[in-house]
C-alpha positions as CSV (number, residue, x, y, z in Angstrom):
1,M,123.5,39.1,-34.2
2,S,126.0,40.2,-36.7
3,L,126.2,37.9,-39.8
4,N,130.0,37.9,-39.3
5,S,129.6,35.8,-36.2
6,T,128.0,32.8,-37.9
7,L,128.9,29.7,-39.8
8,T,127.5,30.1,-43.4
9,V,127.0,27.3,-45.9
10,A,127.8,28.3,-49.5
11,V,126.6,25.9,-52.3
12,S,128.4,25.9,-55.6
13,G,128.1,23.2,-58.3
14,G,126.3,20.9,-55.9
15,T,129.1,21.1,-53.3
16,A,128.4,22.6,-49.9
17,T,131.2,24.6,-48.3
18,V,131.1,25.9,-44.7
19,V,132.4,29.4,-44.4
20,D,133.4,30.4,-40.8
21,Y,132.7,34.1,-40.1
22,R,133.2,33.8,-36.4
23,N,136.5,35.7,-36.7
24,G,135.2,38.0,-39.5
25,P,135.2,37.5,-43.2
26,P,137.8,35.3,-45.0
27,L,141.4,36.4,-44.3
28,P,143.1,38.6,-47.0
29,S,145.9,37.0,-48.9
30,G,149.1,36.7,-46.9
31,W,147.5,37.2,-43.5
32,T,147.1,33.9,-41.6
33,Q,146.2,34.6,-38.0
34,T,143.6,36.7,-36.1
35,A,145.1,38.4,-33.1
36,F,142.0,40.5,-32.2
37,Y,138.4,40.4,-33.3
38,D,135.2,42.0,-32.0
39,D,131.8,41.8,-33.7
40,F,130.1,43.6,-30.8
41,T,127.8,40.7,-30.0
42,N,129.1,40.3,-26.4
43,G,129.3,43.7,-24.9
44,L,132.4,46.0,-24.7
45,S,134.7,44.0,-22.4
46,K,137.6,44.3,-24.9
47,W,137.4,48.1,-24.8
48,N,137.8,51.0,-22.4
49,V,134.9,53.4,-22.8
50,R,135.7,57.0,-21.9
51,N,133.3,59.1,-19.8
52,D,133.2,62.7,-18.8
53,D,136.3,63.8,-20.7
54,W,137.0,66.0,-23.7
55,S,139.5,67.2,-26.3
56,G,140.4,70.7,-27.1
57,N,140.2,70.2,-30.8
58,E,136.4,69.7,-31.0
59,Y,133.2,70.7,-29.3
60,S,131.8,67.7,-27.4
61,I,132.1,65.9,-24.1
62,R,132.6,62.1,-24.3
63,L,130.0,60.1,-22.4
64,A,129.9,56.3,-21.9
65,R,126.2,56.3,-22.5
66,N,126.8,57.4,-26.1
67,V,128.6,54.1,-26.8
68,T,126.2,51.3,-27.3
69,T,125.8,48.0,-29.1
70,Q,122.7,46.6,-30.7
71,G,122.3,43.6,-33.0
72,G,126.0,43.1,-33.4
73,I,126.6,46.8,-34.3
74,L,128.6,49.3,-32.3
75,H,127.0,52.7,-32.2
76,I,129.0,55.8,-31.3
77,T,126.5,58.6,-31.1
78,A,126.8,62.4,-31.1
79,K,124.0,64.5,-29.6
80,H,123.1,68.2,-29.3
81,E,122.7,68.5,-25.5
82,S,124.3,70.6,-22.8
83,V,126.8,68.5,-20.8
84,T,129.0,69.4,-17.9
85,A,132.1,67.4,-16.9
86,G,134.1,69.0,-14.0
87,S,134.3,72.7,-14.7
88,T,133.7,72.3,-18.5
89,T,130.3,72.7,-20.1
90,R,129.7,72.0,-23.8
91,Q,126.6,71.8,-26.0
92,Y,127.4,68.5,-27.6
93,S,128.1,64.9,-26.4
94,S,129.9,62.1,-28.2
95,G,131.7,58.8,-27.6
96,Y,135.2,57.3,-27.5
97,L,136.6,53.9,-26.9
98,D,140.1,52.4,-27.0
99,T,142.1,49.2,-26.2
100,I,144.8,50.8,-24.0
101,G,146.0,48.1,-21.6
102,K,143.8,45.5,-23.2
103,F,145.2,44.9,-26.7
104,S,148.1,46.4,-28.7
105,Q,150.3,45.1,-31.5
106,Q,153.2,46.7,-33.4
107,Y,152.9,45.1,-36.8
108,G,150.0,43.6,-38.6
109,R,146.8,44.5,-40.5
110,W,144.0,46.5,-38.7
111,E,140.5,46.5,-40.2
112,A,137.0,47.8,-39.4
113,R,133.8,47.6,-41.3
114,M,132.1,50.9,-40.7
115,L,129.2,53.2,-41.8
116,L,130.2,56.8,-41.3
117,P,127.7,59.4,-40.0
118,Q,126.0,61.6,-42.5
119,S,125.6,64.8,-40.5
120,K,127.6,67.8,-41.6
121,G,130.6,68.6,-39.3
122,M,131.0,65.2,-37.7
123,W,134.5,63.9,-37.4
124,P,134.6,60.1,-37.1
125,A,138.0,58.3,-36.8
126,F,139.5,54.8,-36.6
127,W,143.1,55.1,-35.5
128,L,146.1,53.8,-33.6
129,R,148.5,55.3,-31.2
130,C,151.7,54.0,-29.8
131,N,151.6,52.8,-26.1
132,S,154.7,54.9,-25.2
133,A,156.3,56.1,-28.5
134,A,155.3,59.4,-30.1
135,G,153.7,58.3,-33.3
136,E,150.0,58.1,-34.4
137,L,148.5,56.2,-37.3
138,D,145.1,57.3,-38.6
139,I,143.5,54.5,-40.6
140,V,140.6,56.6,-41.6
141,E,139.0,59.9,-40.5
142,A,136.6,62.2,-42.2
143,A,135.1,65.7,-42.0
144,I,131.6,64.8,-43.0
145,G,130.3,67.0,-45.8
146,S,133.7,67.1,-47.5
147,G,133.1,63.9,-49.5
148,R,136.4,62.4,-48.7
149,T,138.3,60.4,-46.2
150,V,141.9,61.0,-44.9
151,Q,144.7,58.5,-44.1
152,T,147.6,59.8,-42.1
153,V,150.7,58.9,-40.1
154,H,152.0,61.5,-37.6
155,Q,155.5,61.7,-36.3
156,T,154.1,62.9,-33.0
157,T,150.7,63.7,-31.6
158,S,151.6,67.3,-31.6
159,S,149.7,69.0,-34.5
160,D,152.7,71.1,-35.5
161,Q,155.0,68.1,-36.2
162,P,155.5,66.4,-39.6
163,K,153.0,64.0,-41.1
164,A,152.3,62.1,-44.3
165,A,148.7,62.1,-45.4
166,H,146.4,61.2,-48.3
167,E,142.9,62.3,-49.2
168,D,140.6,59.8,-50.9
169,S,137.3,60.6,-52.6
170,S,136.7,57.3,-54.4
171,A,134.4,55.7,-51.8
172,A,130.7,56.7,-51.4
173,L,130.6,57.7,-47.7
174,T,126.9,56.8,-47.5
175,Q,127.7,53.1,-47.8
176,W,129.4,50.5,-45.5
177,H,133.1,50.0,-46.2
178,T,136.0,48.1,-44.7
179,Y,138.8,50.5,-43.8
180,W,142.2,49.0,-43.2
181,C,145.9,49.6,-42.9
182,E,148.9,47.3,-42.9
183,R,151.9,48.3,-40.8
184,E,155.2,46.4,-41.4
185,P,158.9,47.4,-40.9
186,G,159.6,50.3,-43.4
187,V,156.1,50.6,-44.8
188,I,152.4,51.4,-44.2
189,R,149.6,50.6,-46.6
190,W,146.1,52.0,-46.3
191,G,143.0,50.7,-48.1
192,I,139.3,50.8,-48.5
193,D,137.5,47.5,-49.2
194,N,139.7,45.7,-51.8
195,R,141.7,48.7,-52.9
196,T,145.0,50.1,-51.6
197,V,144.6,53.9,-51.6
198,F,147.9,55.1,-50.1
199,V,151.4,53.7,-49.4
200,D,154.1,55.4,-47.3
201,T,157.7,54.0,-46.8
202,V,160.8,55.0,-45.0
203,Q,162.3,56.1,-48.3
204,Q,159.5,58.7,-48.5
205,T,159.2,59.4,-44.8
206,P,162.5,58.7,-43.0
207,W,161.0,59.0,-39.5
208,L,158.4,56.4,-40.1
209,D,159.9,53.5,-38.2
210,S,161.3,55.6,-35.3
211,A,157.9,57.3,-34.7
212,L,156.1,53.9,-34.6
213,N,158.7,51.8,-32.7
214,D,156.2,50.5,-30.2
215,S,152.9,48.5,-30.0
216,L,149.8,50.3,-31.2
217,N,146.5,50.4,-29.4
218,I,143.2,50.9,-31.2
219,R,140.9,54.0,-31.0
220,L,137.4,54.6,-32.3
221,N,135.7,57.9,-31.7
222,L,133.2,60.4,-33.1
223,Q,134.0,64.1,-32.6
224,V,131.7,67.0,-33.1
225,G,133.1,69.8,-35.3
226,G,136.4,71.4,-34.6
227,V,139.8,71.4,-36.3
228,M,139.3,69.0,-39.2
229,P,135.7,70.0,-40.2
230,K,136.9,73.7,-40.1
231,W,139.8,72.9,-42.4
232,Y,137.4,71.5,-44.9
233,N,134.8,74.3,-44.4
234,V,132.2,71.9,-43.2
235,D,132.0,72.7,-39.5
236,V,128.9,72.1,-37.4
237,D,126.2,74.7,-37.9
238,S,122.4,75.1,-37.7
239,T,121.9,72.6,-40.6
240,T,123.7,69.7,-38.8
241,V,121.3,66.9,-38.0
242,F,121.4,65.3,-34.5
243,P,121.7,62.6,-33.3
244,A,124.6,61.5,-35.6
245,D,125.8,57.9,-35.5
246,L,129.0,56.2,-36.4
247,Q,128.3,52.5,-36.8
248,V,130.9,49.7,-36.7
249,D,130.1,46.1,-37.6
250,W,133.4,44.6,-36.6
251,V,137.1,45.3,-35.8
252,R,139.9,42.8,-36.5
253,V,143.7,42.7,-36.3
254,L,145.7,40.2,-38.2
255,T,149.2,38.8,-38.3
256,R,151.2,37.0,-41.0
């Protein structure tokens, strides 16, 4: 069971205080309500798990069997194996889950405590997409081997359209971190643990509000190689270690 699903007693100066972690760690300043929380102790009923589908920007086929939970941890696993879905055969498998039709919210704070995979060329991501509008908000993604994470907002899901992005190399990617973003009218703030790493506003990016003028559903996935790892010159090769594992302790969405 995840520690974040328990009641913990903290003793200070002879006074016992009960800390309730059943909705995650204590709320950040200014955020008062939990709209969504999953610590992966009760299956995956809050999520859609994709099976036998794929994307053109990487090398794997997504399988439901590669998305598992154990001891309050979500595991999204990439494997080196030949998989056929329909008329498409690829040499890698991976996993993908989302909350489409189950949970979405336009404004708030999205958080996930994650341990990124360590294998070269993996492409893990925690991101949001509008239910019907064109925009996309990437809370964190990484080309493993590059030593950095990337935070991005896209005007549309088409790769040739404008975006605003930031690269961060301040966090050791071999360690657990809480990756988050705050979306409010006119502004997005991204952070890692207790640090804000990037802020974008409508003054900097005029299309920000129009691109994200709808509720946002949550996505978690692990891709194998492809566009982003190639960009950073860390694509999958013979040195890549499989299986590779993206681990998620909990996901939470807050409101003011």
